[in-house]
TORZAVEX-568780 format. One record per atom (N, C-alpha, C): atom name; x, y, z. Coordinates in pm, whole numbers, m for minus. Layout:
N
<node><atom>CA</atom><xx>X</xx><yy>Y</yy><zz>Z</zz></node>
...
This chain:
100
<node><atom>N</atom><xx>622</xx><yy>10171</yy><zz>m5068</zz></node>
<node><atom>CA</atom><xx>702</xx><yy>10136</yy><zz>m5186</zz></node>
<node><atom>C</atom><xx>789</xx><yy>10013</yy><zz>m5152</zz></node>
<node><atom>N</atom><xx>869</xx><yy>10029</yy><zz>m5052</zz></node>
<node><atom>CA</atom><xx>957</xx><yy>9921</yy><zz>m5009</zz></node>
<node><atom>C</atom><xx>877</xx><yy>9797</yy><zz>m4974</zz></node>
<node><atom>N</atom><xx>770</xx><yy>9826</yy><zz>m4901</zz></node>
<node><atom>CA</atom><xx>683</xx><yy>9717</yy><zz>m4858</zz></node>
<node><atom>C</atom><xx>633</xx><yy>9637</yy><zz>m4979</zz></node>
<node><atom>N</atom><xx>591</xx><yy>9710</yy><zz>m5077</zz></node>
<node><atom>CA</atom><xx>540</xx><yy>9647</yy><zz>m5199</zz></node>
<node><atom>C</atom><xx>646</xx><yy>9558</yy><zz>m5261</zz></node>
<node><atom>N</atom><xx>764</xx><yy>9611</yy><zz>m5267</zz></node>
<node><atom>CA</atom><xx>876</xx><yy>9536</yy><zz>m5324</zz></node>
<node><atom>C</atom><xx>896</xx><yy>9405</yy><zz>m5248</zz></node>
<node><atom>N</atom><xx>891</xx><yy>9419</yy><zz>m5117</zz></node>
<node><atom>CA</atom><xx>909</xx><yy>9304</yy><zz>m5030</zz></node>
<node><atom>C</atom><xx>804</xx><yy>9197</yy><zz>m5063</zz></node>
<node><atom>N</atom><xx>682</xx><yy>9243</yy><zz>m5074</zz></node>
<node><atom>CA</atom><xx>571</xx><yy>9152</yy><zz>m5105</zz></node>
<node><atom>C</atom><xx>599</xx><yy>9080</yy><zz>m5236</zz></node>
<node><atom>N</atom><xx>640</xx><yy>9155</yy><zz>m5333</zz></node>
<node><atom>CA</atom><xx>669</xx><yy>9097</yy><zz>m5465</zz></node>
<node><atom>C</atom><xx>774</xx><yy>8988</yy><zz>m5453</zz></node>
<node><atom>N</atom><xx>877</xx><yy>9021</yy><zz>m5379</zz></node>
<node><atom>CA</atom><xx>986</xx><yy>8927</yy><zz>m5359</zz></node>
<node><atom>C</atom><xx>932</xx><yy>8798</yy><zz>m5299</zz></node>
<node><atom>N</atom><xx>850</xx><yy>8815</yy><zz>m5197</zz></node>
<node><atom>CA</atom><xx>791</xx><yy>8701</yy><zz>m5128</zz></node>
<node><atom>C</atom><xx>716</xx><yy>8614</yy><zz>m5228</zz></node>
<node><atom>N</atom><xx>635</xx><yy>8679</yy><zz>m5306</zz></node>
<node><atom>CA</atom><xx>554</xx><yy>8608</yy><zz>m5405</zz></node>
<node><atom>C</atom><xx>644</xx><yy>8529</yy><zz>m5499</zz></node>
<node><atom>N</atom><xx>747</xx><yy>8593</yy><zz>m5543</zz></node>
<node><atom>CA</atom><xx>839</xx><yy>8530</yy><zz>m5636</zz></node>
<node><atom>C</atom><xx>898</xx><yy>8404</yy><zz>m5573</zz></node>
<node><atom>N</atom><xx>939</xx><yy>8419</yy><zz>m5449</zz></node>
<node><atom>CA</atom><xx>998</xx><yy>8307</yy><zz>m5376</zz></node>
<node><atom>C</atom><xx>900</xx><yy>8191</yy><zz>m5373</zz></node>
<node><atom>N</atom><xx>777</xx><yy>8222</yy><zz>m5337</zz></node>
<node><atom>CA</atom><xx>673</xx><yy>8122</yy><zz>m5327</zz></node>
<node><atom>C</atom><xx>658</xx><yy>8051</yy><zz>m5460</zz></node>
<node><atom>N</atom><xx>657</xx><yy>8131</yy><zz>m5564</zz></node>
<node><atom>CA</atom><xx>641</xx><yy>8077</yy><zz>m5698</zz></node>
<node><atom>C</atom><xx>754</xx><yy>7979</yy><zz>m5729</zz></node>
<node><atom>N</atom><xx>873</xx><yy>8019</yy><zz>m5697</zz></node>
<node><atom>CA</atom><xx>989</xx><yy>7935</yy><zz>m5722</zz></node>
<node><atom>C</atom><xx>974</xx><yy>7801</yy><zz>m5651</zz></node>
<node><atom>N</atom><xx>933</xx><yy>7810</yy><zz>m5527</zz></node>
<node><atom>CA</atom><xx>913</xx><yy>7690</yy><zz>m5448</zz></node>
<node><atom>C</atom><xx>815</xx><yy>7597</yy><zz>m5516</zz></node>
<node><atom>N</atom><xx>705</xx><yy>7655</yy><zz>m5558</zz></node>
<node><atom>CA</atom><xx>600</xx><yy>7579</yy><zz>m5624</zz></node>
<node><atom>C</atom><xx>656</xx><yy>7509</yy><zz>m5746</zz></node>
<node><atom>N</atom><xx>730</xx><yy>7583</yy><zz>m5823</zz></node>
<node><atom>CA</atom><xx>788</xx><yy>7530</yy><zz>m5945</zz></node>
<node><atom>C</atom><xx>876</xx><yy>7410</yy><zz>m5913</zz></node>
<node><atom>N</atom><xx>959</xx><yy>7428</yy><zz>m5814</zz></node>
<node><atom>CA</atom><xx>1049</xx><yy>7322</yy><zz>m5772</zz></node>
<node><atom>C</atom><xx>970</xx><yy>7197</yy><zz>m5739</zz></node>
<node><atom>N</atom><xx>866</xx><yy>7217</yy><zz>m5662</zz></node>
<node><atom>CA</atom><xx>781</xx><yy>7106</yy><zz>m5621</zz></node>
<node><atom>C</atom><xx>728</xx><yy>7033</yy><zz>m5743</zz></node>
<node><atom>N</atom><xx>676</xx><yy>7111</yy><zz>m5834</zz></node>
<node><atom>CA</atom><xx>617</xx><yy>7057</yy><zz>m5955</zz></node>
<node><atom>C</atom><xx>720</xx><yy>6973</yy><zz>m6030</zz></node>
<node><atom>N</atom><xx>836</xx><yy>7029</yy><zz>m6042</zz></node>
<node><atom>CA</atom><xx>944</xx><yy>6962</yy><zz>m6114</zz></node>
<node><atom>C</atom><xx>974</xx><yy>6827</yy><zz>m6049</zz></node>
<node><atom>N</atom><xx>983</xx><yy>6831</yy><zz>m5918</zz></node>
<node><atom>CA</atom><xx>1011</xx><yy>6710</yy><zz>m5843</zz></node>
<node><atom>C</atom><xx>906</xx><yy>6605</yy><zz>m5875</zz></node>
<node><atom>N</atom><xx>782</xx><yy>6649</yy><zz>m5869</zz></node>
<node><atom>CA</atom><xx>671</xx><yy>6560</yy><zz>m5896</zz></node>
<node><atom>C</atom><xx>686</xx><yy>6497</yy><zz>m6033</zz></node>
<node><atom>N</atom><xx>719</xx><yy>6580</yy><zz>m6128</zz></node>
<node><atom>CA</atom><xx>736</xx><yy>6533</yy><zz>m6265</zz></node>
<node><atom>C</atom><xx>844</xx><yy>6427</yy><zz>m6272</zz></node>
<node><atom>N</atom><xx>952</xx><yy>6454</yy><zz>m6207</zz></node>
<node><atom>CA</atom><xx>1063</xx><yy>6361</yy><zz>m6205</zz></node>
<node><atom>C</atom><xx>1017</xx><yy>6227</yy><zz>m6152</zz></node>
<node><atom>N</atom><xx>946</xx><yy>6234</yy><zz>m6040</zz></node>
<node><atom>CA</atom><xx>895</xx><yy>6114</yy><zz>m5977</zz></node>
<node><atom>C</atom><xx>810</xx><yy>6035</yy><zz>m6075</zz></node>
<node><atom>N</atom><xx>723</xx><yy>6107</yy><zz>m6141</zz></node>
<node><atom>CA</atom><xx>633</xx><yy>6045</yy><zz>m6239</zz></node>
<node><atom>C</atom><xx>714</xx><yy>5972</yy><zz>m6345</zz></node>
<node><atom>N</atom><xx>811</xx><yy>6041</yy><zz>m6394</zz></node>
<node><atom>CA</atom><xx>897</xx><yy>5985</yy><zz>m6498</zz></node>
<node><atom>C</atom><xx>958</xx><yy>5854</yy><zz>m6450</zz></node>
<node><atom>N</atom><xx>1013</xx><yy>5860</yy><zz>m6332</zz></node>
<node><atom>CA</atom><xx>1075</xx><yy>5743</yy><zz>m6273</zz></node>
<node><atom>C</atom><xx>978</xx><yy>5627</yy><zz>m6268</zz></node>
<node><atom>N</atom><xx>862</xx><yy>5658</yy><zz>m6218</zz></node>
<node><atom>CA</atom><xx>758</xx><yy>5556</yy><zz>m6205</zz></node>
<node><atom>C</atom><xx>724</xx><yy>5497</yy><zz>m6341</zz></node>
<node><atom>N</atom><xx>714</xx><yy>5585</yy><zz>m6435</zz></node>
<node><atom>CA</atom><xx>685</xx><yy>5542</yy><zz>m6571</zz></node>
<node><atom>C</atom><xx>789</xx><yy>5441</yy><zz>m6618</zz></node>
<node><atom>N</atom><xx>912</xx><yy>5476</yy><zz>m6600</zz></node>
<node><atom>CA</atom><xx>1023</xx><yy>5391</yy><zz>m6641</zz></node>
<node><atom>C</atom><xx>1010</xx><yy>5255</yy><zz>m6574</zz></node>
<node><atom>N</atom><xx>986</xx><yy>5259</yy><zz>m6445</zz></node>
<node><atom>CA</atom><xx>973</xx><yy>5137</yy><zz>m6368</zz></node>
<node><atom>C</atom><xx>866</xx><yy>5047</yy><zz>m6428</zz></node>
<node><atom>N</atom><xx>751</xx><yy>5111</yy><zz>m6451</zz></node>
<node><atom>CA</atom><xx>636</xx><yy>5037</yy><zz>m6503</zz></node>
<node><atom>C</atom><xx>671</xx><yy>4973</yy><zz>m6636</zz></node>
<node><atom>N</atom><xx>731</xx><yy>5054</yy><zz>m6719</zz></node>
<node><atom>CA</atom><xx>761</xx><yy>5007</yy><zz>m6854</zz></node>
<node><atom>C</atom><xx>858</xx><yy>4890</yy><zz>m6851</zz></node>
<node><atom>N</atom><xx>954</xx><yy>4902</yy><zz>m6762</zz></node>
<node><atom>CA</atom><xx>1062</xx><yy>4803</yy><zz>m6757</zz></node>
<node><atom>C</atom><xx>1013</xx><yy>4659</yy><zz>m6747</zz></node>
<node><atom>N</atom><xx>937</xx><yy>4633</yy><zz>m6640</zz></node>
<node><atom>CA</atom><xx>920</xx><yy>4491</yy><zz>m6604</zz></node>
<node><atom>C</atom><xx>793</xx><yy>4424</yy><zz>m6658</zz></node>
<node><atom>N</atom><xx>691</xx><yy>4504</yy><zz>m6684</zz></node>
<node><atom>CA</atom><xx>564</xx><yy>4442</yy><zz>m6725</zz></node>
<node><atom>C</atom><xx>571</xx><yy>4397</yy><zz>m6870</zz></node>
<node><atom>N</atom><xx>510</xx><yy>4284</yy><zz>m6897</zz></node>
<node><atom>CA</atom><xx>521</xx><yy>4231</yy><zz>m7034</zz></node>
<node><atom>C</atom><xx>398</xx><yy>4259</yy><zz>m7121</zz></node>
<node><atom>N</atom><xx>279</xx><yy>4266</yy><zz>m7061</zz></node>
<node><atom>CA</atom><xx>162</xx><yy>4295</yy><zz>m7144</zz></node>
<node><atom>C</atom><xx>151</xx><yy>4446</yy><zz>m7166</zz></node>
<node><atom>N</atom><xx>126</xx><yy>4483</yy><zz>m7290</zz></node>
<node><atom>CA</atom><xx>146</xx><yy>4621</yy><zz>m7332</zz></node>
<node><atom>C</atom><xx>30</xx><yy>4715</yy><zz>m7300</zz></node>
<node><atom>N</atom><xx>m91</xx><yy>4665</yy><zz>m7301</zz></node>
<node><atom>CA</atom><xx>m206</xx><yy>4756</yy><zz>m7297</zz></node>
<node><atom>C</atom><xx>m217</xx><yy>4838</yy><zz>m7168</zz></node>
<node><atom>N</atom><xx>m210</xx><yy>4768</yy><zz>m7054</zz></node>
<node><atom>CA</atom><xx>m219</xx><yy>4845</yy><zz>m6929</zz></node>
<node><atom>C</atom><xx>m95</xx><yy>4935</yy><zz>m6914</zz></node>
<node><atom>N</atom><xx>13</xx><yy>4885</yy><zz>m6967</zz></node>
<node><atom>CA</atom><xx>135</xx><yy>4964</yy><zz>m6974</zz></node>
<node><atom>C</atom><xx>107</xx><yy>5098</yy><zz>m7042</zz></node>
<node><atom>N</atom><xx>46</xx><yy>5085</yy><zz>m7157</zz></node>
<node><atom>CA</atom><xx>14</xx><yy>5202</yy><zz>m7237</zz></node>
<node><atom>C</atom><xx>m77</xx><yy>5296</yy><zz>m7157</zz></node>
<node><atom>N</atom><xx>m173</xx><yy>5233</yy><zz>m7093</zz></node>
<node><atom>CA</atom><xx>m268</xx><yy>5309</yy><zz>m7014</zz></node>
<node><atom>C</atom><xx>m194</xx><yy>5392</yy><zz>m6910</zz></node>
<node><atom>N</atom><xx>m104</xx><yy>5325</yy><zz>m6843</zz></node>
<node><atom>CA</atom><xx>m25</xx><yy>5392</yy><zz>m6740</zz></node>
<node><atom>C</atom><xx>48</xx><yy>5511</yy><zz>m6799</zz></node>
<node><atom>N</atom><xx>110</xx><yy>5485</yy><zz>m6913</zz></node>
<node><atom>CA</atom><xx>185</xx><yy>5590</yy><zz>m6981</zz></node>
<node><atom>C</atom><xx>95</xx><yy>5710</yy><zz>m7007</zz></node>
<node><atom>N</atom><xx>m22</xx><yy>5680</yy><zz>m7059</zz></node>
<node><atom>CA</atom><xx>m119</xx><yy>5784</yy><zz>m7092</zz></node>
<node><atom>C</atom><xx>m151</xx><yy>5866</yy><zz>m6968</zz></node>
<node><atom>N</atom><xx>m178</xx><yy>5793</yy><zz>m6862</zz></node>
<node><atom>CA</atom><xx>m214</xx><yy>5858</yy><zz>m6736</zz></node>
<node><atom>C</atom><xx>m104</xx><yy>5953</yy><zz>m6693</zz></node>
<node><atom>N</atom><xx>16</xx><yy>5902</yy><zz>m6695</zz></node>
<node><atom>CA</atom><xx>130</xx><yy>5982</yy><zz>m6653</zz></node>
<node><atom>C</atom><xx>142</xx><yy>6108</yy><zz>m6738</zz></node>
<node><atom>N</atom><xx>127</xx><yy>6087</yy><zz>m6868</zz></node>
<node><atom>CA</atom><xx>136</xx><yy>6198</yy><zz>m6961</zz></node>
<node><atom>C</atom><xx>34</xx><yy>6305</yy><zz>m6925</zz></node>
<node><atom>N</atom><xx>m86</xx><yy>6257</yy><zz>m6902</zz></node>
<node><atom>CA</atom><xx>m195</xx><yy>6347</yy><zz>m6867</zz></node>
<node><atom>C</atom><xx>m157</xx><yy>6429</yy><zz>m6745</zz></node>
<node><atom>N</atom><xx>m109</xx><yy>6359</yy><zz>m6646</zz></node>
<node><atom>CA</atom><xx>m71</xx><yy>6425</yy><zz>m6521</zz></node>
<node><atom>C</atom><xx>33</xx><yy>6531</yy><zz>m6547</zz></node>
<node><atom>N</atom><xx>130</xx><yy>6494</yy><zz>m6626</zz></node>
<node><atom>CA</atom><xx>237</xx><yy>6588</yy><zz>m6658</zz></node>
<node><atom>C</atom><xx>182</xx><yy>6712</yy><zz>m6725</zz></node>
<node><atom>N</atom><xx>93</xx><yy>6689</yy><zz>m6818</zz></node>
<node><atom>CA</atom><xx>31</xx><yy>6799</yy><zz>m6891</zz></node>
<node><atom>C</atom><xx>m35</xx><yy>6893</yy><zz>m6791</zz></node>
<node><atom>N</atom><xx>m110</xx><yy>6830</yy><zz>m6701</zz></node>
<node><atom>CA</atom><xx>m183</xx><yy>6906</yy><zz>m6600</zz></node>
<node><atom>C</atom><xx>m86</xx><yy>6994</yy><zz>m6523</zz></node>
<node><atom>N</atom><xx>23</xx><yy>6931</yy><zz>m6480</zz></node>
<node><atom>CA</atom><xx>123</xx><yy>7002</yy><zz>m6402</zz></node>
<node><atom>C</atom><xx>174</xx><yy>7122</yy><zz>m6480</zz></node>
<node><atom>N</atom><xx>206</xx><yy>7097</yy><zz>m6605</zz></node>
<node><atom>CA</atom><xx>258</xx><yy>7201</yy><zz>m6690</zz></node>
<node><atom>C</atom><xx>160</xx><yy>7317</yy><zz>m6696</zz></node>
<node><atom>N</atom><xx>34</xx><yy>7281</yy><zz>m6718</zz></node>
<node><atom>CA</atom><xx>m70</xx><yy>7381</yy><zz>m6729</zz></node>
<node><atom>C</atom><xx>m74</xx><yy>7466</yy><zz>m6603</zz></node>
<node><atom>N</atom><xx>m72</xx><yy>7396</yy><zz>m6491</zz></node>
<node><atom>CA</atom><xx>m77</xx><yy>7463</yy><zz>m6362</zz></node>
<node><atom>C</atom><xx>37</xx><yy>7562</yy><zz>m6349</zz></node>
<node><atom>N</atom><xx>153</xx><yy>7515</yy><zz>m6386</zz></node>
<node><atom>CA</atom><xx>271</xx><yy>7599</yy><zz>m6379</zz></node>
<node><atom>C</atom><xx>254</xx><yy>7724</yy><zz>m6462</zz></node>
<node><atom>N</atom><xx>207</xx><yy>7702</yy><zz>m6582</zz></node>
<node><atom>CA</atom><xx>184</xx><yy>7812</yy><zz>m6674</zz></node>
<node><atom>C</atom><xx>90</xx><yy>7913</yy><zz>m6612</zz></node>
<node><atom>N</atom><xx>m20</xx><yy>7859</yy><zz>m6560</zz></node>
<node><atom>CA</atom><xx>m122</xx><yy>7942</yy><zz>m6499</zz></node>
<node><atom>C</atom><xx>m61</xx><yy>8028</yy><zz>m6390</zz></node>
<node><atom>N</atom><xx>15</xx><yy>7960</yy><zz>m6304</zz></node>
<node><atom>CA</atom><xx>79</xx><yy>8029</yy><zz>m6192</zz></node>
<node><atom>C</atom><xx>164</xx><yy>8143</yy><zz>m6244</zz></node>
<node><atom>N</atom><xx>243</xx><yy>8110</yy><zz>m6345</zz></node>
<node><atom>CA</atom><xx>332</xx><yy>8210</yy><zz>m6401</zz></node>
<node><atom>C</atom><xx>254</xx><yy>8331</yy><zz>m6449</zz></node>
<node><atom>N</atom><xx>146</xx><yy>8301</yy><zz>m6523</zz></node>
<node><atom>CA</atom><xx>62</xx><yy>8407</yy><zz>m6577</zz></node>
<node><atom>C</atom><xx>11</xx><yy>8496</yy><zz>m6466</zz></node>
<node><atom>N</atom><xx>m43</xx><yy>8428</yy><zz>m6364</zz></node>
<node><atom>CA</atom><xx>m99</xx><yy>8500</yy><zz>m6250</zz></node>
<node><atom>C</atom><xx>6</xx><yy>8593</yy><zz>m6192</zz></node>
<node><atom>N</atom><xx>124</xx><yy>8535</yy><zz>m6174</zz></node>
<node><atom>CA</atom><xx>234</xx><yy>8610</yy><zz>m6116</zz></node>
<node><atom>C</atom><xx>262</xx><yy>8734</yy><zz>m6198</zz></node>
<node><atom>N</atom><xx>272</xx><yy>8713</yy><zz>m6328</zz></node>
<node><atom>CA</atom><xx>301</xx><yy>8823</yy><zz>m6419</zz></node>
<node><atom>C</atom><xx>197</xx><yy>8932</yy><zz>m6403</zz></node>
<node><atom>N</atom><xx>72</xx><yy>8888</yy><zz>m6404</zz></node>
<node><atom>CA</atom><xx>m40</xx><yy>8980</yy><zz>m6393</zz></node>
<node><atom>C</atom><xx>m25</xx><yy>9065</yy><zz>m6268</zz></node>
<node><atom>N</atom><xx>0</xx><yy>8995</yy><zz>m6158</zz></node>
<node><atom>CA</atom><xx>12</xx><yy>9062</yy><zz>m6030</zz></node>
<node><atom>C</atom><xx>122</xx><yy>9166</yy><zz>m6035</zz></node>
<node><atom>N</atom><xx>234</xx><yy>9124</yy><zz>m6088</zz></node>
<node><atom>CA</atom><xx>349</xx><yy>9214</yy><zz>m6099</zz></node>
<node><atom>C</atom><xx>310</xx><yy>9339</yy><zz>m6177</zz></node>
<node><atom>N</atom><xx>247</xx><yy>9314</yy><zz>m6291</zz></node>
<node><atom>CA</atom><xx>204</xx><yy>9422</yy><zz>m6378</zz></node>
<node><atom>C</atom><xx>118</xx><yy>9519</yy><zz>m6300</zz></node>
<node><atom>N</atom><xx>20</xx><yy>9461</yy><zz>m6231</zz></node>
<node><atom>CA</atom><xx>m74</xx><yy>9540</yy><zz>m6155</zz></node>
<node><atom>C</atom><xx>0</xx><yy>9629</yy><zz>m6056</zz></node>
<node><atom>N</atom><xx>92</xx><yy>9565</yy><zz>m5983</zz></node>
<node><atom>CA</atom><xx>169</xx><yy>9637</yy><zz>m5883</zz></node>
<node><atom>C</atom><xx>242</xx><yy>9754</yy><zz>m5947</zz></node>
<node><atom>N</atom><xx>309</xx><yy>9723</yy><zz>m6056</zz></node>
<node><atom>CA</atom><xx>386</xx><yy>9824</yy><zz>m6127</zz></node>
<node><atom>C</atom><xx>296</xx><yy>9941</yy><zz>m6166</zz></node>
<node><atom>N</atom><xx>182</xx><yy>9904</yy><zz>m6224</zz></node>
<node><atom>CA</atom><xx>86</xx><yy>10003</yy><zz>m6270</zz></node>
<node><atom>C</atom><xx>48</xx><yy>10094</yy><zz>m6154</zz></node>
<node><atom>N</atom><xx>14</xx><yy>10029</yy><zz>m6042</zz></node>
<node><atom>CA</atom><xx>m27</xx><yy>10102</yy><zz>m5924</zz></node>
<node><atom>C</atom><xx>79</xx><yy>10203</yy><zz>m5886</zz></node>
<node><atom>N</atom><xx>201</xx><yy>10153</yy><zz>m5881</zz></node>
<node><atom>CA</atom><xx>313</xx><yy>10238</yy><zz>m5843</zz></node>
<node><atom>C</atom><xx>322</xx><yy>10359</yy><zz>m5935</zz></node>
<node><atom>N</atom><xx>315</xx><yy>10330</yy><zz>m6064</zz></node>
<node><atom>CA</atom><xx>323</xx><yy>10435</yy><zz>m6164</zz></node>
<node><atom>C</atom><xx>216</xx><yy>10539</yy><zz>m6140</zz></node>
<node><atom>N</atom><xx>95</xx><yy>10489</yy><zz>m6120</zz></node>
<node><atom>CA</atom><xx>m20</xx><yy>10575</yy><zz>m6099</zz></node>
<node><atom>C</atom><xx>6</xx><yy>10667</yy><zz>m5981</zz></node>
<node><atom>N</atom><xx>52</xx><yy>10606</yy><zz>m5873</zz></node>
<node><atom>CA</atom><xx>80</xx><yy>10680</yy><zz>m5751</zz></node>
<node><atom>C</atom><xx>177</xx><yy>10793</yy><zz>m5782</zz></node>
<node><atom>N</atom><xx>284</xx><yy>10757</yy><zz>m5849</zz></node>
<node><atom>CA</atom><xx>386</xx><yy>10853</yy><zz>m5884</zz></node>
<node><atom>C</atom><xx>325</xx><yy>10969</yy><zz>m5962</zz></node>
<node><atom>N</atom><xx>249</xx><yy>10932</yy><zz>m6063</zz></node>
<node><atom>CA</atom><xx>184</xx><yy>11031</yy><zz>m6149</zz></node>
<node><atom>C</atom><xx>101</xx><yy>11126</yy><zz>m6066</zz></node>
<node><atom>N</atom><xx>21</xx><yy>11065</yy><zz>m5979</zz></node>
<node><atom>CA</atom><xx>m68</xx><yy>11142</yy><zz>m5895</zz></node>
<node><atom>C</atom><xx>12</xx><yy>11245</yy><zz>m5815</zz></node>
<node><atom>N</atom><xx>117</xx><yy>11194</yy><zz>m5754</zz></node>
<node><atom>CA</atom><xx>202</xx><yy>11279</yy><zz>m5672</zz></node>
<node><atom>C</atom><xx>252</xx><yy>11397</yy><zz>m5754</zz></node>
<node><atom>N</atom><xx>302</xx><yy>11362</yy><zz>m5870</zz></node>
<node><atom>CA</atom><xx>356</xx><yy>11464</yy><zz>m5960</zz></node>
<node><atom>C</atom><xx>251</xx><yy>11570</yy><zz>m5990</zz></node>
<node><atom>N</atom><xx>133</xx><yy>11521</yy><zz>m6026</zz></node>
<node><atom>CA</atom><xx>23</xx><yy>11608</yy><zz>m6061</zz></node>
<node><atom>C</atom><xx>m5</xx><yy>11704</yy><zz>m5946</zz></node>
<node><atom>N</atom><xx>m14</xx><yy>11645</yy><zz>m5828</zz></node>
<node><atom>CA</atom><xx>m44</xx><yy>11722</yy><zz>m5708</zz></node>
<node><atom>C</atom><xx>58</xx><yy>11835</yy><zz>m5693</zz></node>
<node><atom>N</atom><xx>183</xx><yy>11795</yy><zz>m5705</zz></node>
<node><atom>CA</atom><xx>292</xx><yy>11891</yy><zz>m5691</zz></node>
<node><atom>C</atom><xx>273</xx><yy>12006</yy><zz>m5788</zz></node>
<node><atom>N</atom><xx>249</xx><yy>11966</yy><zz>m5913</zz></node>
<node><atom>CA</atom><xx>231</xx><yy>12064</yy><zz>m6020</zz></node>
<node><atom>C</atom><xx>121</xx><yy>12162</yy><zz>m5983</zz></node>
<node><atom>N</atom><xx>10</xx><yy>12104</yy><zz>m5941</zz></node>
<node><atom>CA</atom><xx>m108</xx><yy>12183</yy><zz>m5907</zz></node>
<node><atom>C</atom><xx>m71</xx><yy>12284</yy><zz>m5799</zz></node>
<node><atom>N</atom><xx>m6</xx><yy>12233</yy><zz>m5698</zz></node>
<node><atom>CA</atom><xx>34</xx><yy>12317</yy><zz>m5585</zz></node>
<node><atom>C</atom><xx>116</xx><yy>12435</yy><zz>m5635</zz></node>
<node><atom>N</atom><xx>216</xx><yy>12399</yy><zz>m5713</zz></node>
<node><atom>CA</atom><xx>308</xx><yy>12500</yy><zz>m5766</zz></node>
<node><atom>C</atom><xx>231</xx><yy>12604</yy><zz>m5847</zz></node>
<node><atom>N</atom><xx>145</xx><yy>12556</yy><zz>m5933</zz></node>
<node><atom>CA</atom><xx>67</xx><yy>12643</yy><zz>m6021</zz></node>
<node><atom>C</atom><xx>m18</xx><yy>12737</yy><zz>m5937</zz></node>
<node><atom>N</atom><xx>m89</xx><yy>12681</yy><zz>m5844</zz></node>
<node><atom>CA</atom><xx>m181</xx><yy>12756</yy><zz>m5761</zz></node>
<node><atom>C</atom><xx>m106</xx><yy>12866</yy><zz>m5686</zz></node>
<node><atom>N</atom><xx>3</xx><yy>12825</yy><zz>m5629</zz></node>
<node><atom>CA</atom><xx>80</xx><yy>12921</yy><zz>m5550</zz></node>
<node><atom>C</atom><xx>162</xx><yy>13009</yy><zz>m5644</zz></node>
């Protein structure tokens, strides 16, 4: 039980780290975008760059979402397992009591 909790905590931590990283990346992208936009005078490649950045950001977002989902799923699974175990135990106890 405790062990499971510990694992969950670990996972959560990892997730947080990942998120942070992603955020950082996004920030960097934004900065770069700004830089690009600032000095260049011809618009088309500028636009292209913007598009690219946007795409990347979208991707990152998606990834984050996915991770979150996965995490949720895992948590759910763990919880379910725990519940099941508890139930089983209870059942066993009941059976024992009944039999005896």
